[in-house]
MDAnalysis code that builds the backbone (N, CA, C; Angstrom):
import MDAnalysis as mda
import numpy as np

u = mda.Universe.empty(279, n_residues=93, atom_resindex=np.repeat(np.arange(93), 3), trajectory=True)
u.add_TopologyAttr("name", ["N", "CA", "C"] * 93)
u.add_TopologyAttr("resid", np.arange(1, 94))
u.add_TopologyAttr("resname", ["MET", "LYS", "MET", "SER", "GLY", "LYS", "GLU", "LYS", "ILE", "GLN", "GLU", "SER", "VAL", "LEU", "LEU", "ASP", "GLU", "GLU", "VAL", "VAL", "LYS", "GLU", "ASN", "GLU", "ILE", "VAL", "LEU", "TYR", "ASN", "ASP", "ASP", "VAL", "ASN", "THR", "PHE", "ASP", "HIS", "VAL", "ILE", "ASP", "THR", "LEU", "ILE", "TYR", "ALA", "CYS", "ASP", "HIS", "THR", "PRO", "GLU", "GLN", "ALA", "GLU", "GLN", "CYS", "SER", "ILE", "ILE", "VAL", "HIS", "TYR", "LYS", "GLY", "LYS", "CYS", "THR", "VAL", "LYS", "THR", "GLY", "PRO", "TYR", "ASP", "ASP", "LEU", "LYS", "PRO", "ARG", "CYS", "SER", "MET", "LEU", "LEU", "LYS", "ALA", "GLY", "LEU", "SER", "ALA", "GLU", "ILE", "ILE"])
u.atoms.positions = np.array([
    [-19.988, 28.386, -18.006],
    [-18.586, 28.744, -18.311],
    [-18.069, 27.561, -19.196],
    [-17.568, 27.882, -20.176],
    [-17.032, 26.927, -21.147],
    [-15.636, 26.377, -20.704],
    [-15.346, 25.152, -20.806],
    [-14.062, 24.552, -20.526],
    [-13.139, 24.523, -21.669],
    [-11.919, 24.847, -21.397],
    [-10.920, 24.714, -22.407],
    [-10.616, 23.371, -22.832],
    [-9.959, 22.897, -23.901],
    [-9.531, 21.613, -24.342],
    [-8.769, 20.931, -23.058],
    [-7.895, 21.673, -22.418],
    [-6.937, 21.185, -21.663],
    [-7.660, 20.773, -20.404],
    [-8.709, 21.654, -19.818],
    [-9.453, 21.499, -18.663],
    [-10.415, 20.103, -18.969],
    [-10.900, 20.029, -20.097],
    [-11.576, 18.837, -20.439],
    [-11.013, 17.645, -20.295],
    [-9.675, 17.564, -20.687],
    [-8.556, 16.299, -20.717],
    [-8.513, 16.099, -19.241],
    [-8.062, 17.252, -18.434],
    [-7.799, 17.018, -17.026],
    [-8.965, 16.205, -16.325],
    [-10.225, 16.882, -16.652],
    [-11.322, 16.317, -15.807],
    [-11.557, 14.939, -16.296],
    [-11.309, 14.564, -17.663],
    [-11.352, 13.132, -17.886],
    [-10.538, 12.232, -17.376],
    [-9.294, 12.753, -17.089],
    [-8.200, 11.892, -16.535],
    [-8.643, 11.679, -15.071],
    [-9.029, 12.734, -14.415],
    [-9.370, 12.354, -12.980],
    [-10.622, 11.405, -12.808],
    [-11.625, 11.510, -13.706],
    [-12.559, 10.548, -13.629],
    [-12.117, 9.280, -13.856],
    [-11.141, 9.062, -14.932],
    [-10.737, 7.553, -15.228],
    [-9.840, 7.068, -14.069],
    [-9.145, 7.929, -13.314],
    [-8.506, 7.670, -12.025],
    [-9.415, 7.128, -11.126],
    [-10.404, 7.567, -10.904],
    [-11.327, 7.227, -9.769],
    [-11.845, 5.892, -10.221],
    [-12.257, 5.573, -11.301],
    [-12.980, 4.276, -11.739],
    [-12.076, 3.278, -11.662],
    [-10.699, 3.455, -11.912],
    [-9.625, 2.442, -11.753],
    [-8.948, 2.331, -10.410],
    [-9.369, 3.025, -9.473],
    [-8.939, 2.870, -8.200],
    [-8.815, 1.652, -7.551],
    [-7.411, 1.230, -7.356],
    [-7.107, -0.052, -6.780],
    [-7.186, -0.061, -5.388],
    [-7.394, -1.132, -4.717],
    [-7.445, -1.516, -3.323],
    [-5.992, -1.271, -2.806],
    [-5.607, -1.128, -1.415],
    [-4.262, -0.886, -1.128],
    [-4.182, -1.846, 0.389],
    [-3.081, -2.193, 0.446],
    [-2.876, -2.818, 1.846],
    [-1.930, -1.683, 2.597],
    [-2.506, -1.363, 3.618],
    [-1.860, -0.363, 4.488],
    [-1.414, -1.099, 5.971],
    [-0.008, -0.865, 5.966],
    [0.552, -1.295, 7.258],
    [0.763, -0.244, 8.228],
    [0.311, -0.686, 9.386],
    [0.448, 0.203, 10.467],
    [1.556, -0.058, 11.509],
    [2.027, 0.942, 12.139],
    [3.105, 0.791, 13.087],
    [2.719, 0.255, 14.275],
    [3.492, -0.537, 14.990],
    [3.301, -1.067, 16.212],
    [4.719, -0.967, 17.116],
    [4.577, -1.401, 18.410],
    [5.619, -1.329, 19.228],
    [6.281, -2.763, 19.471],
    [5.949, -3.542, 18.711],
    [6.199, -5.052, 18.935],
    [7.352, -5.602, 18.098],
    [7.016, -5.429, 16.641],
    [7.763, -5.964, 15.695],
    [9.196, -5.366, 15.255],
    [10.263, -6.053, 15.148],
    [11.459, -5.397, 14.765],
    [11.572, -4.977, 13.215],
    [12.367, -4.151, 12.803],
    [12.424, -3.753, 11.703],
    [12.730, -5.066, 10.665],
    [13.750, -5.780, 11.125],
    [14.203, -7.214, 10.500],
    [12.841, -7.767, 10.106],
    [11.950, -8.183, 11.092],
    [10.754, -9.007, 11.050],
    [9.891, -8.249, 9.828],
    [9.720, -6.857, 9.975],
    [8.713, -6.368, 8.964],
    [9.436, -6.402, 7.719],
    [10.711, -6.057, 7.666],
    [11.258, -6.073, 6.177],
    [11.238, -7.488, 5.628],
    [11.444, -8.597, 6.370],
    [11.608, -9.856, 5.960],
    [10.039, -10.459, 5.450],
    [9.002, -9.744, 6.332],
    [7.625, -10.123, 5.943],
    [7.139, -9.568, 4.593],
    [7.444, -8.406, 4.576],
    [7.294, -7.531, 3.287],
    [7.815, -8.201, 2.017],
    [9.088, -8.564, 2.070],
    [9.576, -9.274, 1.174],
    [8.843, -10.506, 0.743],
    [8.501, -11.206, 1.910],
    [7.593, -12.493, 1.532],
    [6.252, -12.356, 1.090],
    [5.475, -11.428, 1.805],
    [4.291, -11.384, 1.652],
    [3.849, -10.498, 0.330],
    [4.628, -9.493, 0.113],
    [4.375, -8.485, -0.860],
    [5.308, -8.370, -2.031],
    [6.193, -9.383, -2.052],
    [7.075, -9.226, -3.184],
    [7.986, -8.050, -3.350],
    [8.217, -7.415, -2.058],
    [9.148, -6.356, -2.175],
    [10.597, -6.665, -2.296],
    [11.409, -5.783, -2.964],
    [12.709, -5.965, -2.775],
    [13.203, -5.591, -1.409],
    [14.416, -5.948, -1.181],
    [14.897, -5.446, 0.237],
    [14.974, -4.053, 0.534],
    [15.194, -3.279, -0.697],
    [15.054, -1.650, -0.380],
    [13.877, -1.282, -0.294],
    [12.690, -1.643, -1.052],
    [11.477, -1.333, -0.902],
    [10.902, -1.669, 0.446],
    [11.224, -2.832, 0.879],
    [10.652, -3.224, 2.394],
    [11.362, -2.555, 3.415],
    [12.616, -2.080, 3.240],
    [13.183, -1.161, 4.234],
    [12.740, 0.183, 4.240],
    [12.492, 0.727, 3.068],
    [11.810, 2.170, 3.037],
    [10.525, 2.077, 3.580],
    [9.637, 0.940, 3.244],
    [8.180, 1.004, 3.783],
    [8.347, 0.654, 5.519],
    [9.317, 0.109, 5.808],
    [9.401, -0.040, 7.372],
    [9.631, 1.448, 8.046],
    [10.540, 1.945, 7.415],
    [11.130, 3.324, 8.022],
    [9.899, 4.320, 7.928],
    [9.031, 4.336, 6.822],
    [7.859, 5.199, 6.678],
    [6.972, 4.834, 7.635],
    [6.733, 3.738, 7.965],
    [5.629, 3.018, 8.866],
    [6.193, 3.602, 10.307],
    [7.516, 3.537, 10.511],
    [7.940, 3.886, 12.024],
    [8.024, 5.365, 12.152],
    [8.202, 6.031, 11.308],
    [7.936, 7.546, 11.441],
    [6.672, 8.286, 11.170],
    [5.984, 7.703, 10.189],
    [4.530, 8.328, 10.006],
    [3.288, 7.562, 10.444],
    [3.572, 6.127, 11.047],
    [2.463, 5.517, 11.590],
    [1.862, 4.573, 10.646],
    [1.863, 4.836, 9.454],
    [1.448, 3.816, 8.445],
    [1.937, 4.056, 7.046],
    [1.861, 2.995, 5.988],
    [2.429, 3.089, 4.856],
    [1.569, 2.176, 3.944],
    [1.470, 2.615, 2.634],
    [0.672, 1.620, 1.827],
    [1.870, 0.727, 1.268],
    [1.575, -0.570, 1.314],
    [2.770, -1.471, 0.999],
    [2.516, -2.260, -0.306],
    [1.256, -2.199, -0.695],
    [0.964, -3.024, -1.911],
    [-0.426, -2.526, -2.447],
    [-0.587, -2.255, -3.781],
    [-1.704, -2.020, -4.285],
    [-2.101, -2.915, -5.503],
    [-3.392, -3.165, -5.669],
    [-3.796, -4.202, -6.863],
    [-5.289, -4.336, -6.465],
    [-5.619, -5.525, -7.383],
    [-6.961, -6.040, -7.060],
    [-7.308, -6.748, -5.786],
    [-8.427, -6.854, -5.188],
    [-8.603, -7.198, -4.028],
    [-8.183, -8.764, -3.798],
    [-8.573, -9.331, -4.766],
    [-8.286, -10.926, -4.800],
    [-6.835, -11.247, -4.739],
    [-5.872, -10.295, -5.251],
    [-4.540, -10.337, -5.107],
    [-3.906, -10.063, -3.728],
    [-4.717, -8.901, -3.149],
    [-4.274, -8.381, -1.924],
    [-4.751, -9.207, -0.605],
    [-5.842, -9.929, -0.694],
    [-6.386, -10.637, 0.303],
    [-5.457, -11.580, 1.101],
    [-4.891, -12.489, 0.278],
    [-4.108, -13.432, 0.787],
    [-2.702, -12.820, 1.229],
    [-2.255, -11.816, 0.681],
    [-1.008, -11.250, 1.090],
    [-1.130, -10.493, 2.483],
    [-2.363, -9.831, 2.628],
    [-2.694, -9.060, 3.727],
    [-2.851, -10.211, 4.923],
    [-3.327, -11.206, 4.594],
    [-3.613, -12.456, 5.650],
    [-2.015, -12.888, 6.037],
    [-1.196, -12.920, 5.261],
    [0.219, -13.386, 5.681],
    [0.914, -12.255, 6.484],
    [0.591, -10.991, 6.207],
    [1.169, -10.000, 7.059],
    [0.288, -10.149, 8.546],
    [-0.772, -10.182, 8.632],
    [-1.556, -10.609, 9.902],
    [-1.094, -11.798, 10.680],
    [-0.812, -12.916, 10.002],
    [-0.317, -14.086, 10.529],
    [1.111, -13.895, 11.092],
    [1.955, -12.982, 10.411],
    [3.259, -12.669, 10.973],
    [3.265, -11.757, 12.014],
    [1.932, -11.359, 12.421],
    [1.678, -10.413, 13.652],
    [1.954, -8.832, 13.227],
    [1.903, -8.576, 12.060],
    [1.977, -7.143, 11.733],
    [0.501, -6.708, 11.706],
    [0.295, -5.340, 11.783],
    [-1.082, -4.786, 11.732],
    [-1.272, -4.104, 10.383],
    [-2.153, -4.767, 9.762],
    [-2.484, -4.269, 8.184],
    [-3.941, -4.511, 7.844],
    [-4.394, -3.651, 6.962],
    [-5.767, -3.792, 6.595],
    [-5.685, -3.661, 5.064],
    [-6.870, -3.880, 4.309],
    [-7.027, -3.610, 2.958],
    [-7.977, -2.402, 2.952],
    [-7.714, -1.295, 2.125],
    [-8.691, -0.283, 1.991],
    [-8.985, -0.109, 0.574],
])
């Protein structure tokens, strides 16, 4: 089966996205931390704006988890450590 030019481009873009896939810090919901604590920690550890941090805290609360930062592993590792030291539940995937 012959692919059209558009299909070839879409396939190429999909392959490129897989190669460049960055790591993510995923924050998980808990029954311990307050919204204010989570928001303050995201601002501090992940360089979020107050609005970003608030949105992430709401998503975590209702969905159970939220990606709070993406990037190279070396950048995420110390940020994830800060989240964990602050008592939040997070991991790099």
